[in-house]
C-alpha positions in Angstrom: 7.8 -6.7 -40.9 10.2 -4.9 -38.7 10.8 -1.2 -37.7 14.0 0.6 -38.5 15.4 2.1 -35.3 16.8 5.0 -37.3 14.0 6.3 -39.5 11.2 4.4 -37.7 9.8 3.1 -41.1 8.5 -0.4 -41.3 10.1 -2.8 -43.8 10.5 -6.4 -44.5 13.1 -8.2 -42.4 15.1 -9.1 -45.5 15.6 -5.3 -46.2 17.0 -4.5 -42.8 20.3 -5.1 -41.1 20.0 -6.8 -37.6 22.3 -5.4 -34.9 23.0 -7.0 -31.5 25.1 -6.3 -28.5 28.6 -7.6 -28.9 32.1 -6.3 -28.1 34.5 -4.0 -29.9 38.3 -4.6 -30.4 39.0 -3.6 -26.8 36.4 -5.9 -25.4 33.9 -3.2 -24.4 30.2 -3.6 -25.1 29.3 -2.4 -28.6 26.5 -2.6 -31.1 27.6 -5.2 -33.7 26.1 -6.0 -37.1 24.5 -9.4 -37.6 24.1 -9.7 -41.4 22.9 -13.3 -41.3 20.5 -12.6 -38.4 21.5 -15.6 -36.4 23.3 -14.2 -33.4 21.8 -15.0 -30.1 20.2 -12.3 -27.9 18.0 -9.3 -28.4 18.4 -7.5 -31.7 17.3 -4.3 -33.4 16.9 -3.6 -37.1 18.3 -0.8 -39.2 18.2 0.1 -42.9 21.7 -0.5 -44.2 22.2 3.1 -45.0 24.4 5.8 -43.4 21.3 8.1 -43.1 19.4 5.7 -40.9 22.5 4.9 -38.9 23.2 8.6 -38.2 19.5 9.0 -37.1 19.8 6.1 -34.8 23.0 7.4 -33.2 21.5 10.9 -32.8 18.3 9.6 -31.2 20.3 7.1 -29.0 18.0 4.4 -30.4 20.4 1.5 -30.1 20.6 1.6 -26.3 16.8 1.9 -26.1 16.0 -0.8 -28.6 18.6 -3.2 -27.1 17.4 -2.3 -23.5 20.8 -1.3 -22.2 21.4 1.6 -19.9 25.2 1.9 -20.3 26.7 3.7 -23.2 27.4 1.6 -26.2 29.8 2.3 -29.1 28.3 1.7 -32.5 31.6 1.9 -34.4 31.4 -1.7 -35.6 28.1 -1.0 -37.4 29.5 2.2 -39.0 32.5 0.1 -40.2 30.2 -2.5 -41.6 28.1 0.1 -43.4 31.2 1.7 -44.9 32.3 -1.7 -46.2 28.9 -2.1 -48.0 29.1 1.3 -49.7 30.1 1.3 -53.4 33.8 2.1 -53.9 
């Protein structure tokens, strides 16, 4: 069981998307999706929905869950969620 950083609901690990600290296209620190759940380092979990993503961004939950004080961009996660949405 894991807790979604957006809605704070508990769910099975298989139902959530793991996110980790990576880098964006410009090489700046960013929250990156880890769909396979195998990336090294500290991770946080999020329901793969735009609603939970928006809640996490509004609450600044990614920085807190990943224990980073600097501002992180979460655009890679938004792009990943948009690619999952039905066309």
